N, C-alpha and C positions, 0 to 999 in steps of 0.2 A: 631463511633462517631466524627472522626476526631481528632484522637488520635495518627496517623500515622503508622495506619496499613499496609497500601499499601506501602509505603517508606521504610518500615523495612522489609517486604516480600519480596520486592523488591531487597535491600541491601542482605538482606542474600540469596536469590536465586542466586546472582550473585557470592556471596562469592564462596558457596558450587555447582557453574554449576548444577542450578535445573531450572526445569521449576519454572514460575512464574503464577500463577490465582488467580484474583481476583472475587470474586463472584459476585461482584455486576455488575463490569462489563459481565460477564457472560451471566448475567440475561439482563443486557442492550443491550447487541448484538443479543440474540436469540428475545427478545422482541422486539426491535428496536425502543425503547423508552429510556429517561433518569428514573433513581429509582423516583425523584421528580413528572415526568410525570405519571410512573406507578401508584403511590401511589393517582395523582391525580385524573387520569381515572378510576382506577378499585378499589381503596382501600390497606389498609395494610392488612388485610386479603388474598386477593390476590397475594400480592407481597410476603406475607409469605409462600405461599403454594408452589410458584416459586422457593423459597429458600430451600423448602424441597426437591424439584425434583433436584435442582443442589446436595445437600446433597447426594443423591442417585447415582446420575450421578458419582461425586467425590469420593465415598467411594473405588473403586477399584485403585483410583489414587494411585500413590507410588512415590516418590522421587521428589516431589512436593513442592513448599511453597506457601502456600494459604494465602490470605486474605481475611478473615471471614467479611461479614456484619456485625454491631453492633447487631443486631439482631438473628443472626443465632442462637448464641448457646442459645437464648432464646427461640425461638418458634419452635426447630426442635426436633423432638419426640426421638433422639438417641443423644449420647453422642459426643460431637463434639471429642473428645479424641479417637474415633474411626479413624479418618480422621490422625492421627499421635501424633508426638511431637507440643502441644498448648502452644502457648505464650501469655500470658495477657500484655499490655503495660498500666499499670495505669498511670494515672495524674487526676487533679482534674477536674471538670467541666469548671471552672471558666478560668484554663490555657486554656482547649481546646476552650474554645469560645474565649479570648481574641487573641489565632494564628490564628483563621479562618476571613476571610476577609467577607463582609456582603455578595456578590454573593456566596461564599463556603457556607455559613451557609443557603440562599435561595436555596441551591440545595439538601438539606440536612430536607427532611420535619419533622422530629420530633425536630428538634434543632428550628423551629419558634417560637417557645413559649417559651423563657427561663425558667420559673417556670414548667412549663411540662419538657423541658429538664433535670432539675435540678431535678425531682424527677424521672424522669426514669432512669437515672443514676445510682442516691440511690439505686434503687431496682435490678439495672443489676451488680453492682461493684461484691455483694456477687456469683452471679452467674457464672460472670467470673471467679473470684478467685475459685471457687469450679469447673470450668471446666476447669481449667489449668494446664498444667506440671510446667511451670515457670511463676512467675510474676515479671516483670520487671518495676520499678519506672522511668518515661520517664523524669520529671523534671531534669534541668540543665546537659541533657547528649545527647550529641552528637548522631549522628546517627551510627559514628564509634565504641562511647564509649558503647551504646546499644548493637551492636555488640559483643565485646567484653564480655560484659556480660553475653550476650546470651552464647556465644559458651564455658564460663567458667561453668556456670549454666546445661549446657547439658553433661560436661565432669564428674562436680560433681553428678551429677544424673544418670549417665551412660545410657544417650538417646541418640537413632541414629537418 
């Protein structure tokens, strides 16, 4: 939900010389419409079904850095840890919303209503943490600093 998953995954994929895949972009490309258009025309349940299909498609993928949509670990029937090392980039909903422009918020269907977004964010946080190998707080960290923290945690936990 606008925390910088795509930017972080691109940065890490470049550092590791690995393929970068953004699940929302994959869905948009295969469907031929933006996430917000899919939500508007087909509804959230349809979009979540598409995410499930993407999960099955990505399962055999190795040596890639994935940026998963915010609902991915919530609505898939299996653990996202099956896809590899999972990093949760943690920040407050207020910081996230303050970083996003009005146009960026308009492109994210679940951020349209601030109160609902805050409630959704609160319920998702615990699930994100439970489904992650590494949790990084992004507050006051540059992308390079986050990458350093990530690689240190990876080494500390002996993850590949």
